[in-house]
DSSP file (Angstrom, degrees, kcal/mol; ACC not computed):
  #  RESIDUE AA STRUCTURE BP1 BP2  ACC     N-H-->O    O-->H-N    N-H-->O    O-->H-N    TCO  KAPPA ALPHA  PHI   PSI    X-CA   Y-CA   Z-CA
    1    1 A X     >        0   0    0      0, 0.0     4,-1.8     0, 0.0     5,-0.2   0.000 360.0 360.0 360.0 -44.0  -95.2   60.2  -45.5
    2    2 A X  H  >  +     0   0    0      1,-0.2     4,-2.4     2,-0.2     5,-0.2   0.882 360.0  52.9 -59.3 -41.4  -95.8   59.0  -42.0
    3    3 A X  H  > S+     0   0    0      1,-0.2     4,-2.8     2,-0.2    -1,-0.2   0.897 109.4  50.3 -61.8 -41.5  -92.2   57.9  -41.4
    4    4 A X  H  > S+     0   0    0      2,-0.2     4,-2.3     1,-0.2    -1,-0.2   0.870 109.2  48.5 -67.5 -34.8  -91.0   61.3  -42.5
    5    5 A X  H  X S+     0   0    0     -4,-1.8     4,-2.8     2,-0.2    -2,-0.2   0.921 115.2  46.7 -73.7 -42.8  -93.4   63.2  -40.2
    6    6 A X  H  X S+     0   0    0     -4,-2.4     4,-2.6     2,-0.2     5,-0.3   0.929 113.6  48.2 -63.5 -44.3  -92.2   61.0  -37.2
    7    7 A X  H  X S+     0   0    0     -4,-2.8     4,-2.0     2,-0.2    -2,-0.2   0.919 114.7  44.9 -59.6 -47.5  -88.6   61.3  -38.1
    8    8 A X  H  X S+     0   0    0     -4,-2.3     4,-2.6     2,-0.2    -2,-0.2   0.893 113.1  51.2 -60.9 -46.1  -89.0   65.1  -38.4
    9    9 A X  H  X S+     0   0    0     -4,-2.8     4,-2.5     2,-0.2    -2,-0.2   0.926 112.1  45.1 -56.3 -49.3  -90.9   65.3  -35.2
   10   10 A X  H  X S+     0   0    0     -4,-2.6     4,-2.3     2,-0.2    -2,-0.2   0.861 114.6  49.1 -69.5 -36.0  -88.4   63.3  -33.2
   11   11 A X  H  X S+     0   0    0     -4,-2.0     4,-2.2    -5,-0.3    -1,-0.2   0.925 112.1  48.1 -67.7 -43.2  -85.5   65.3  -34.7
   12   12 A X  H  X S+     0   0    0     -4,-2.6     4,-2.5     2,-0.2    -2,-0.2   0.899 112.2  49.9 -63.4 -42.9  -87.1   68.6  -33.9
   13   13 A X  H  X S+     0   0    0     -4,-2.5     4,-1.8     2,-0.2    -2,-0.2   0.947 109.7  49.2 -56.8 -51.3  -87.9   67.5  -30.4
   14   14 A X  H  < S+     0   0    0     -4,-2.3     4,-0.4     1,-0.2    -1,-0.2   0.907 114.5  47.0 -60.7 -41.4  -84.4   66.4  -29.6
   15   15 A X  H >< S+     0   0    0     -4,-2.2     3,-0.9     1,-0.2    -1,-0.2   0.880 111.7  49.2 -68.0 -38.1  -83.0   69.7  -31.0
   16   16 A X  H 3< S+     0   0    0     -4,-2.5    -1,-0.2     1,-0.2    -2,-0.2   0.751 107.8  55.3 -76.2 -19.8  -85.5   71.9  -29.1
   17   17 A X  T 3< S+     0   0    0     -4,-1.8    -1,-0.2    -5,-0.2    -2,-0.2   0.528  78.0 116.4 -86.2  -4.6  -84.7   70.1  -25.8
   18   18 A X  S <  S-     0   0    0     -3,-0.9     2,-0.1    -4,-0.4     4,-0.0  -0.432  74.6-109.5 -68.4 135.2  -80.9   70.7  -25.9
   19   19 A X    >   -     0   0    0      1,-0.1     3,-1.1    -2,-0.1    -1,-0.1  -0.362  16.3-127.7 -65.9 144.8  -79.8   72.9  -23.0
   20   20 A X  T 3  S+     0   0    0      1,-0.3     2,-0.4    -2,-0.1    -1,-0.1   0.876 106.7  62.7 -62.1 -37.9  -78.7   76.5  -23.9
   21   21 A X  T 3  S+     0   0    0      2,-0.0    -1,-0.3    15,-0.0    -2,-0.1   0.038  74.0 154.1 -81.2  30.8  -75.4   75.9  -22.0
   22   22 A X    <   -     0   0    0     -3,-1.1     2,-0.2    -2,-0.4    14,-0.2  -0.272  47.6-111.1 -60.4 142.2  -74.3   73.1  -24.4
   23   23 A X  E     -A   35   0A   0     12,-1.1    12,-1.6     1,-0.1     2,-0.2  -0.529  26.2-123.2 -79.6 140.1  -70.5   72.8  -24.5
   24   24 A X  E     -A   34   0A   0     -2,-0.2     2,-0.3    10,-0.2    10,-0.2  -0.537  24.9-169.2 -77.1 146.9  -68.6   73.7  -27.6
   25   25 A X  E     -A   33   0A   0      8,-2.3     8,-2.2    -2,-0.2     2,-0.3  -0.995  29.5-107.7-134.4 142.6  -66.4   71.2  -29.3
   26   26 A X  E     -A   32   0A   0     -2,-0.3     6,-0.2     6,-0.2     5,-0.1  -0.522  40.7-166.6 -71.1 128.4  -63.9   71.9  -32.1
   27   27 A X    >   -     0   0    0      4,-1.8     3,-0.9    -2,-0.3     2,-0.1  -0.219  35.3 -57.3 -99.9-168.0  -65.1   70.5  -35.4
   28   28 A X  G >  S+     0   0    0      1,-0.2     3,-1.9     2,-0.1    -1,-0.2  -0.450 118.3  12.8 -71.2 147.1  -63.5   69.9  -38.7
   29   29 A X  G 3  S-     0   0    0      1,-0.3    -1,-0.2    -2,-0.1     3,-0.1   0.764 131.9 -64.1  62.1  28.3  -61.8   72.9  -40.5
   30   30 A X  G <  S+     0   0    0     -3,-0.9     2,-0.3     1,-0.3    -1,-0.3   0.390  95.0 143.6  83.3  -7.0  -62.0   75.0  -37.4
   31   31 A X    <   -     0   0    0     -3,-1.9    -4,-1.8    -5,-0.1     2,-0.5  -0.560  45.0-138.6 -73.9 128.0  -65.8   75.1  -37.4
   32   32 A X  E     -A   26   0A   0     -2,-0.3     2,-0.3    -6,-0.2    -6,-0.2  -0.715  21.5-172.4 -83.3 128.3  -67.2   75.0  -33.8
   33   33 A X  E     -A   25   0A   0     -8,-2.2    -8,-2.3    -2,-0.5     2,-0.3  -0.917  14.2-135.3-120.6 152.7  -70.2   72.7  -33.3
   34   34 A X  E     +A   24   0A   0     -2,-0.3     2,-0.3   -10,-0.2   -10,-0.2  -0.784  28.6 159.3-108.4 146.5  -72.2   72.5  -30.1
   35   35 A X  E     -A   23   0A   0    -12,-1.6   -12,-1.1    -2,-0.3     2,-0.5  -0.989  42.0-103.3-157.4 159.5  -73.5   69.4  -28.3
   36   36 A X        -     0   0    0     -2,-0.3    83,-4.3   -14,-0.2    84,-0.4  -0.759  41.0-131.5 -84.0 129.6  -74.8   68.2  -24.9
   37   37 A X  B  >  -B  118   0B   0     -2,-0.5     4,-2.0    81,-0.3    81,-0.2  -0.411  18.3-114.2 -76.1 161.2  -72.2   66.3  -23.1
   38   38 A X  H  > S+     0   0    0     79,-2.1     4,-2.6    77,-0.6     5,-0.2   0.845 117.8  55.9 -60.3 -35.6  -72.9   63.0  -21.6
   39   39 A X  H  > S+     0   0    0     76,-2.2     4,-2.4    78,-0.3    -1,-0.2   0.908 107.7  48.9 -65.8 -40.0  -72.3   64.5  -18.2
   40   40 A X  H  > S+     0   0    0     75,-0.3     4,-1.7     2,-0.2    -2,-0.2   0.910 111.0  48.5 -64.9 -40.2  -74.8   67.2  -18.8
   41   41 A X  H  X S+     0   0    0     -4,-2.0     4,-2.7     2,-0.2     5,-0.2   0.905 109.4  53.2 -70.9 -39.7  -77.4   64.7  -20.0
   42   42 A X  H  X S+     0   0    0     -4,-2.6     4,-3.6     1,-0.2    -2,-0.2   0.947 106.8  53.7 -63.3 -42.6  -76.8   62.5  -16.8
   43   43 A X  H  < S+     0   0    0     -4,-2.4    -1,-0.2     1,-0.2    -2,-0.2   0.891 111.2  45.4 -57.8 -36.2  -77.4   65.5  -14.6
   44   44 A X  H >< S+     0   0    0     -4,-1.7     3,-0.7    -5,-0.2    28,-0.2   0.928 120.4  39.7 -70.0 -43.7  -80.7   66.1  -16.4
   45   45 A X  H 3< S+     0   0    0     -4,-2.7    -2,-0.2     1,-0.2    -3,-0.2   0.864 117.9  47.9 -71.3 -39.3  -81.7   62.4  -16.1
   46   46 A X  T 3< S+     0   0    0     -4,-3.6    -1,-0.2    -5,-0.2    -2,-0.1  -0.219  70.2 164.9-106.2  41.2  -80.3   61.8  -12.6
   47   47 A X    <   -     0   0    0     -3,-0.7    -3,-0.1     1,-0.2    -4,-0.0  -0.358  36.2-139.1 -58.8 137.5  -81.7   64.7  -10.7
   48   48 A X  S    S+     0   0    0     -5,-0.1     2,-0.4     2,-0.0    -1,-0.2   0.711  76.7  94.4 -71.3 -21.4  -81.3   63.9   -7.0
   49   49 A X        -     0   0    0     12,-0.1     2,-0.3     3,-0.0    -2,-0.1  -0.581  55.5-172.8 -78.6 125.9  -84.7   65.3   -6.1
   50   50 A X    >>  -     0   0    0     -2,-0.4     3,-1.7     1,-0.1     4,-0.5  -0.769  41.1-101.0-109.9 162.7  -87.5   62.6   -6.0
   51   51 A X  G >4 S+     0   0    0     -2,-0.3     3,-0.9     1,-0.3    -1,-0.1   0.827 121.8  57.1 -56.3 -30.3  -91.1   63.5   -5.5
   52   52 A X  G 34 S+     0   0    0      1,-0.2    -1,-0.3     3,-0.0    -3,-0.0   0.690 104.9  52.8 -76.9 -11.2  -91.1   62.6   -1.8
   53   53 A X  G <4 S+     0   0    0     -3,-1.7     2,-0.3     2,-0.0    -1,-0.2   0.565  97.1  83.7 -89.5  -6.4  -88.2   65.1   -1.3
   54   54 A X    <<  -     0   0    0     -3,-0.9     2,-0.3    -4,-0.5     5,-0.1  -0.718  63.4-159.1 -98.0 144.2  -90.2   67.9   -2.9
   55   55 A X    >   -     0   0    0     -2,-0.3     3,-1.1     3,-0.1     7,-0.2  -0.854  31.2-116.7-114.8 154.5  -92.8   70.0   -1.0
   56   56 A X  T 3  S+     0   0    0     -2,-0.3     3,-0.3     1,-0.2     6,-0.1   0.869 114.6  61.7 -57.7 -36.3  -95.6   72.0   -2.4
   57   57 A X  T 3  S+     0   0    0      1,-0.3     2,-0.9     2,-0.1    -1,-0.2   0.731  92.4  63.4 -61.2 -28.5  -93.8   75.1   -0.9
   58   58 A X    <>  +     0   0    0     -3,-1.1     4,-2.0     1,-0.2     3,-0.5  -0.483  62.7 156.0 -98.5  59.9  -90.7   74.6   -3.0
   59   59 A X  H  >  +     0   0    0     -2,-0.9     4,-2.5    -3,-0.3    -1,-0.2   0.806  69.6  56.8 -62.4 -30.1  -92.4   75.2   -6.3
   60   60 A X  H  > S+     0   0    0     -3,-0.2     4,-2.8     2,-0.2    -1,-0.3   0.906 106.2  47.7 -65.2 -41.2  -89.3   76.2   -8.0
   61   61 A X  H  > S+     0   0    0     -3,-0.5     4,-2.6     2,-0.2    -2,-0.2   0.894 112.3  52.4 -63.6 -41.9  -87.4   72.9   -7.1
   62   62 A X  H  X S+     0   0    0     -4,-2.0     4,-2.8    -7,-0.2    -2,-0.2   0.934 112.2  43.8 -63.3 -45.9  -90.5   71.0   -8.4
   63   63 A X  H  X S+     0   0    0     -4,-2.5     4,-3.1     2,-0.2    -2,-0.2   0.945 114.2  49.5 -64.0 -46.7  -90.5   72.8  -11.7
   64   64 A X  H  X S+     0   0    0     -4,-2.8     4,-2.9     2,-0.2     5,-0.2   0.932 111.4  49.5 -55.6 -48.2  -86.8   72.5  -12.1
   65   65 A X  H  X S+     0   0    0     -4,-2.6     4,-2.1     1,-0.2    -2,-0.2   0.943 113.9  46.8 -57.0 -52.1  -87.0   68.7  -11.3
   66   66 A X  H  X S+     0   0    0     -4,-2.8     4,-2.4     1,-0.2    -1,-0.2   0.878 110.9  50.7 -62.1 -40.0  -89.8   68.3  -13.9
   67   67 A X  H  X S+     0   0    0     -4,-3.1     4,-2.6     2,-0.2    -1,-0.2   0.919 109.5  50.3 -59.0 -45.7  -88.0   70.2  -16.5
   68   68 A X  H  X S+     0   0    0     -4,-2.9     4,-2.6     1,-0.2    -2,-0.2   0.913 112.8  47.7 -59.5 -43.7  -84.8   68.2  -16.0
   69   69 A X  H  X S+     0   0    0     -4,-2.1     4,-2.4    -5,-0.2    -1,-0.2   0.895 112.5  47.8 -63.5 -43.0  -86.9   64.9  -16.3
   70   70 A X  H  X S+     0   0    0     -4,-2.4     4,-2.7     2,-0.2     5,-0.2   0.872 111.5  51.1 -68.9 -35.9  -88.7   66.1  -19.4
   71   71 A X  H  X S+     0   0    0     -4,-2.6     4,-2.2    -5,-0.2    -2,-0.2   0.919 112.0  47.2 -60.1 -46.1  -85.5   67.2  -21.0
   72   72 A X  H  X S+     0   0    0     -4,-2.6     4,-2.7   -28,-0.2    -2,-0.2   0.912 115.2  42.8 -61.4 -48.1  -83.9   64.0  -20.4
   73   73 A X  H  X S+     0   0    0     -4,-2.4     4,-3.5     2,-0.2     5,-0.4   0.942 113.4  53.2 -67.6 -44.6  -86.8   61.8  -21.7
   74   74 A X  H  X S+     0   0    0     -4,-2.7     4,-2.9     1,-0.2     5,-0.3   0.948 111.8  45.4 -55.9 -51.4  -87.3   64.1  -24.7
   75   75 A X  H  X S+     0   0    0     -4,-2.2     4,-2.6    -5,-0.2     5,-0.3   0.955 116.8  44.9 -55.2 -54.1  -83.7   63.8  -25.7
   76   76 A X  H  X S+     0   0    0     -4,-2.7     4,-2.8     1,-0.2    -2,-0.2   0.910 114.6  45.5 -61.3 -44.3  -83.6   60.0  -25.1
   77   77 A X  H  X S+     0   0    0     -4,-3.5     4,-2.2     2,-0.2    -1,-0.2   0.886 113.0  50.1 -73.3 -35.5  -86.8   59.2  -26.8
   78   78 A X  H  X S+     0   0    0     -4,-2.9     4,-2.0    -5,-0.4    -2,-0.2   0.911 115.5  43.4 -63.2 -38.5  -86.1   61.4  -29.8
   79   79 A X  H  X S+     0   0    0     -4,-2.6     4,-2.9    -5,-0.3    -2,-0.2   0.917 111.8  53.8 -70.7 -39.5  -82.6   59.9  -30.3
   80   80 A X  H  X S+     0   0    0     -4,-2.8     4,-2.3    -5,-0.3    -2,-0.2   0.913 108.8  50.5 -60.0 -41.8  -84.0   56.4  -29.7
   81   81 A X  H  X S+     0   0    0     -4,-2.2     4,-2.7     2,-0.2     5,-0.2   0.938 111.2  47.2 -59.3 -47.4  -86.6   57.0  -32.5
   82   82 A X  H  X S+     0   0    0     -4,-2.0     4,-1.9     1,-0.2     6,-0.2   0.912 113.9  47.3 -60.9 -40.0  -83.9   58.1  -34.8
   83   83 A X  H  <>S+     0   0    0     -4,-2.9     5,-1.6     1,-0.2     6,-1.1   0.872 114.3  47.6 -68.7 -37.3  -81.7   55.2  -34.0
   84   84 A X  H ><5S+     0   0    0     -4,-2.3     3,-0.8     4,-0.2    -2,-0.2   0.882 111.5  48.6 -72.0 -44.1  -84.6   52.7  -34.3
   85   85 A X  H 3<5S+     0   0    0     -4,-2.7    -1,-0.2     1,-0.2    -2,-0.2   0.884 111.8  49.0 -61.7 -41.5  -85.8   54.1  -37.6
   86   86 A X  T 3<5S-     0   0    0     -4,-1.9    -1,-0.2    -5,-0.2    -2,-0.2   0.486 115.2-115.2 -80.7  -2.1  -82.3   54.1  -39.1
   87   87 A X  T < 5S+     0   0    0     -3,-0.8    -3,-0.2    -4,-0.3    -4,-0.1   0.527  82.2 122.6  81.8   6.1  -81.7   50.5  -38.0
   88   88 A X  S   <S+     0   0    0     -5,-1.6     2,-0.3    -6,-0.2    45,-0.3   0.828  81.8  17.3 -68.8 -32.1  -79.0   51.3  -35.7
   89   89 A X        -     0   0    0     -6,-1.1     2,-0.5    -9,-0.2    -2,-0.3  -0.948  66.1-146.6-132.1 157.5  -80.9   49.8  -32.7
   90   90 A X        -     0   0    0     41,-2.5    44,-0.1    -2,-0.3    -6,-0.1  -0.852  21.7-150.9-121.7  92.1  -83.8   47.4  -32.5
   91   91 A X        -     0   0    0     -2,-0.5     2,-0.2   -11,-0.1    40,-0.0  -0.265  14.7-124.2 -56.0 148.4  -86.0   48.2  -29.5
   92   92 A X    >   -     0   0    0      1,-0.1     3,-1.3     0, 0.0    -1,-0.1  -0.553  21.9-114.4 -88.6 161.3  -87.8   45.4  -28.0
   93   93 A X  T 3  S+     0   0    0      1,-0.2    -1,-0.1    -2,-0.2    -2,-0.1   0.728 116.6  53.7 -68.8 -19.2  -91.7   45.7  -27.6
   94   94 A X  T 3  S+     0   0    0      2,-0.1    -1,-0.2     0, 0.0     2,-0.2   0.443  78.6 124.3 -90.5  -2.6  -91.2   45.8  -23.8
   95   95 A X    <   -     0   0    0     -3,-1.3     2,-0.2     4,-0.1    -4,-0.0  -0.430  43.2-164.0 -65.0 131.0  -88.7   48.6  -23.7
   96   96 A X     >  -     0   0    0     -2,-0.2     4,-1.8     1,-0.1     5,-0.1  -0.629  34.8-111.3-107.7 167.8  -89.8   51.5  -21.5
   97   97 A X  H  > S+     0   0    0      1,-0.2     4,-2.2    -2,-0.2     5,-0.2   0.908 121.5  51.8 -63.8 -40.9  -88.8   55.0  -21.1
   98   98 A X  H  > S+     0   0    0      2,-0.2     4,-2.6     1,-0.2    -1,-0.2   0.872 105.1  55.8 -61.4 -39.0  -87.4   54.1  -17.7
   99   99 A X  H  > S+     0   0    0      2,-0.2     4,-3.1     1,-0.2    -1,-0.2   0.927 106.7  50.4 -59.4 -46.4  -85.3   51.3  -19.3
  100  100 A X  H  X S+     0   0    0     -4,-1.8     4,-2.0     1,-0.2    -2,-0.2   0.927 112.2  46.0 -61.1 -44.3  -83.7   53.8  -21.7
  101  101 A X  H  X S+     0   0    0     -4,-2.2     4,-2.7     2,-0.2    -2,-0.2   0.932 115.3  47.5 -62.7 -42.4  -82.8   56.2  -18.8
  102  102 A X  H  X S+     0   0    0     -4,-2.6     4,-3.3     1,-0.2     5,-0.3   0.956 111.4  50.6 -60.0 -51.6  -81.4   53.2  -16.7
  103  103 A X  H  X S+     0   0    0     -4,-3.1     4,-2.3     1,-0.2    -1,-0.2   0.902 114.5  43.3 -59.8 -48.1  -79.4   51.8  -19.6
  104  104 A X  H  X S+     0   0    0     -4,-2.0     4,-2.3     2,-0.2    -1,-0.2   0.938 115.5  47.7 -62.2 -52.0  -77.8   55.2  -20.3
  105  105 A X  H  X S+     0   0    0     -4,-2.7     4,-1.9     1,-0.2    -2,-0.2   0.895 113.9  47.5 -59.9 -45.3  -77.1   56.0  -16.7
  106  106 A X  H  X S+     0   0    0     -4,-3.3     4,-2.4     2,-0.2    -1,-0.2   0.900 109.9  54.2 -58.6 -44.7  -75.6   52.5  -16.1
  107  107 A X  H  X S+     0   0    0     -4,-2.3     4,-1.6    -5,-0.3    -2,-0.2   0.918 109.3  46.5 -54.1 -47.9  -73.5   52.8  -19.2
  108  108 A X  H  < S+     0   0    0     -4,-2.3    -1,-0.2     2,-0.2    -2,-0.2   0.878 108.5  55.3 -71.1 -35.0  -72.0   56.1  -18.0
  109  109 A X  H >< S+     0   0    0     -4,-1.9     3,-0.6     1,-0.2    -1,-0.2   0.939 112.9  44.3 -59.8 -44.0  -71.3   54.7  -14.5
  110  110 A X  H 3< S+     0   0    0     -4,-2.4    -2,-0.2     1,-0.3    -1,-0.2   0.734 123.3  35.4 -71.0 -23.0  -69.4   51.9  -16.2
  111  111 A X  T ><  +     0   0    0     -4,-1.6     3,-2.0    -5,-0.2    -1,-0.3  -0.565  64.6 160.1-130.2  62.9  -67.6   54.2  -18.6
  112  112 A X  G X   +     0   0    0     -3,-0.6     3,-1.2     1,-0.3     4,-0.2   0.674  68.9  72.9 -60.5 -14.6  -66.9   57.5  -16.7
  113  113 A X  G 3  S+     0   0    0      1,-0.2     3,-0.3     2,-0.1    -1,-0.3   0.609  88.7  61.9 -76.0  -7.9  -64.3   58.4  -19.1
  114  114 A X  G X  S+     0   0    0     -3,-2.0     3,-1.4    -6,-0.2   -76,-0.4   0.337  70.6 103.7 -93.7   6.7  -66.9   59.1  -21.6
  115  115 A X  T <  S+     0   0    0     -3,-1.2   -76,-2.2     1,-0.3   -77,-0.6   0.871  81.6  47.8 -55.7 -41.0  -68.6   62.0  -19.6
  116  116 A X  T 3  S+     0   0    0     -3,-0.3    -1,-0.3   -78,-0.2     2,-0.1   0.423  94.3  96.4 -89.2  -1.0  -67.1   64.7  -21.7
  117  117 A X  S <  S-     0   0    0     -3,-1.4   -79,-2.1     1,-0.1   -78,-0.3  -0.419  94.0 -71.3 -82.8 163.7  -68.1   63.1  -25.1
  118  118 A X  B >>  -B   37   0B   0    -81,-0.2     4,-2.1     1,-0.1     3,-0.5  -0.334  36.4-133.8 -56.4 129.0  -71.2   64.1  -27.0
  119  119 A X  H 3> S+     0   0    0    -83,-4.3     4,-2.8     1,-0.2     5,-0.3   0.891 106.8  55.6 -55.4 -39.6  -74.4   62.8  -25.3
  120  120 A X  H 3> S+     0   0    0    -84,-0.4     4,-1.8     1,-0.2    -1,-0.2   0.896 107.7  49.2 -58.4 -42.2  -75.7   61.6  -28.7
  121  121 A X  H <> S+     0   0    0     -3,-0.5     4,-1.9     2,-0.2    -1,-0.2   0.916 114.4  43.2 -65.6 -46.5  -72.6   59.5  -29.2
  122  122 A X  H  X S+     0   0    0     -4,-2.1     4,-2.5     2,-0.2    -2,-0.2   0.834 111.9  52.2 -72.1 -32.1  -72.7   57.9  -25.8
  123  123 A X  H  X S+     0   0    0     -4,-2.8     4,-2.9    -5,-0.3     5,-0.3   0.888 109.3  51.7 -68.5 -38.2  -76.4   57.3  -25.9
  124  124 A X  H  X S+     0   0    0     -4,-1.8     4,-1.9    -5,-0.3    -2,-0.2   0.883 111.1  47.7 -63.8 -38.0  -75.9   55.5  -29.3
  125  125 A X  H  X S+     0   0    0     -4,-1.9     4,-1.6     2,-0.2    -2,-0.2   0.938 114.1  46.7 -68.7 -42.5  -73.2   53.3  -27.8
  126  126 A X  H  X S+     0   0    0     -4,-2.5     4,-1.9     1,-0.2    -2,-0.2   0.965 118.0  41.1 -62.1 -53.7  -75.4   52.4  -24.7
  127  127 A X  H  X S+     0   0    0     -4,-2.9     4,-2.6     1,-0.2    -1,-0.2   0.815 111.0  55.7 -71.3 -28.5  -78.4   51.7  -26.7
  128  128 A X  H  < S+     0   0    0     -4,-1.9    -1,-0.2    -5,-0.3    -2,-0.2   0.859 108.9  48.5 -64.5 -37.0  -76.6   49.8  -29.4
  129  129 A X  H  < S+     0   0    0     -4,-1.6     3,-0.4    -5,-0.2    -2,-0.2   0.872 119.3  38.4 -72.5 -36.9  -75.1   47.5  -26.8
  130  130 A X  H  < S+     0   0    0     -4,-1.9    -2,-0.2     1,-0.2    -1,-0.2   0.823 127.3  31.9 -86.5 -27.0  -78.6   46.9  -25.1
  131  131 A X  S  < S+     0   0    0     -4,-2.6   -41,-2.5    -5,-0.2    -1,-0.2  -0.537  80.2 174.0-131.3  63.5  -80.8   46.7  -28.3
  132  132 A X        -     0   0    0     -3,-0.4     2,-0.7   -43,-0.2   -43,-0.1  -0.258  32.0-130.3 -66.0 157.7  -78.5   45.3  -31.0
  133  133 A X              0   0    0    -45,-0.3    -1,-0.1     1,-0.1   -42,-0.0  -0.910 360.0 360.0-105.4  99.0  -80.0   44.5  -34.4
  134  134 A X              0   0    0     -2,-0.7    -1,-0.1   -44,-0.1    -2,-0.0   0.499 360.0 360.0 -84.6 360.0  -78.8   40.9  -35.1
């Protein structure tokens, strides 16, 4: 029962945090499916604004920055939970949220040709390479 609740919670969290402007992609039999591209996720994860660049007077920028970071982390953690539970990846006990972000960002810097692919697919590739189940 606990596994089902964790799985459901992480799946719902990942779905709720998808940006509204997700890009459409043509699916099988002409059905359009929507997903977040790797490029969109990288923008959420890699906001140029850091806390030292933000001032209290620019509250909108602060809120947008925090929303981007929460969206990124929610997406990555939800997907990492699903991948871990299904045995696709084997996270180490020392893996941190920051590690997941850096692994995905580094993978995309090394594979810029994947920017237009589904974020879930690219995150799976990146985390599978860093956290294989041997």
